[in-house]
Residue, then its C-alpha position, 0 to 999 in steps of 0.5 A: m495488496r488485498e484488503k479484507i474487511i471483517l468486523i471482529s467484535v470482542v465482548f468481555i464480560f466480567f462478573s463481580f458479586n451480583s453485578s456485571s460490566v460489559k466492554a465491547f469494541g471491534v476492529n475492521q481487520y483481523k490481520l495486517d500485511f505489509s510489503v515494503s523495501p528497506g528504507g521505504a514505507s508502507t501503510e494500512i488502515l485499521t478502524i476501531i469501532n466502539s460497540d459498547s453502550s458507553a464512551s471508552t478510551y482506546k490505546l494502541l500498543l506494539l506487543g512485540n519487536y520492531a517498535d522502531w519500524i511501526s507508527f500510528s497516526e493516533e495512539e490514544f483516543t476516546l470514542q462515543p458509543g457507535d463511533m469509529e476511529t480510522i488509524t493509519v499504521v505505517v511500517s518503515p524498516a531501516e535502510n539496512t534491514p535484510y529481506g525477509n518476513y518479520n512478525t509482530k502484533i499490535g494491541v488495541l486496549s480499552e480503558p480499564i473496567t473496575t468491578g468491585n476490587s478488580t480492574v481489568n483491561t479488554g483488548i484485541r491482538i492483531p497479528v502483523n506480517i511485514e515482508v521486506v522486499p528489494k526495491e523496484d527498479t524504476s529507472p527508465v530502460f532504453d529499448m534499442s529494438n523498439s527504437v530501431l523499429q520506430f526509426s525504420a517505420a519513420s524512415i519508410i514513411i519519410l524516405l519513400p515519397i522522397s525516393l519516388f520524387v527523385a526517381y520521377q525527376a531522374r526519369k524526366m531528365n533522362s527523357r529530355k536528354q533523349e529528346e535533345v539527342m534525337p533529331 
């Protein structure tokens, strides 16, 4: 599965009276794609970067369906300015999930900003595509044609010298018999 590393920085500016507040953070992927079999699991890495000038607490949320399929290694964490956190996102559809494509979104929210009488959260929505595919057959396959070929090559290598030895011995015995018969 290809991985695109694109830094998306989101900056929200909120004005209240004569002052302003800025919250800035980014993620390393603009979209998450999973390919997984029913009953299996698939993982992707999501990195959150605090590009703000102050520490901030972040929370990951599922913004759609399939909440029972998706889990995060961490759901809430605090980052100092310039720090980043790597989150493992795991998708595990149930064993009876039909094959197909399923779409949802993950939200990354920063702690609320309070400016004057207003409180606002900043956030990023990350689209998630989950492709549920048949399980790969990993059982060993016995290829008879290859075995026959290997047997044939091995038998030639082993039987040819034996056949030549037997033919030589037979000829040698025939020569002796002919010498005994002739006076």
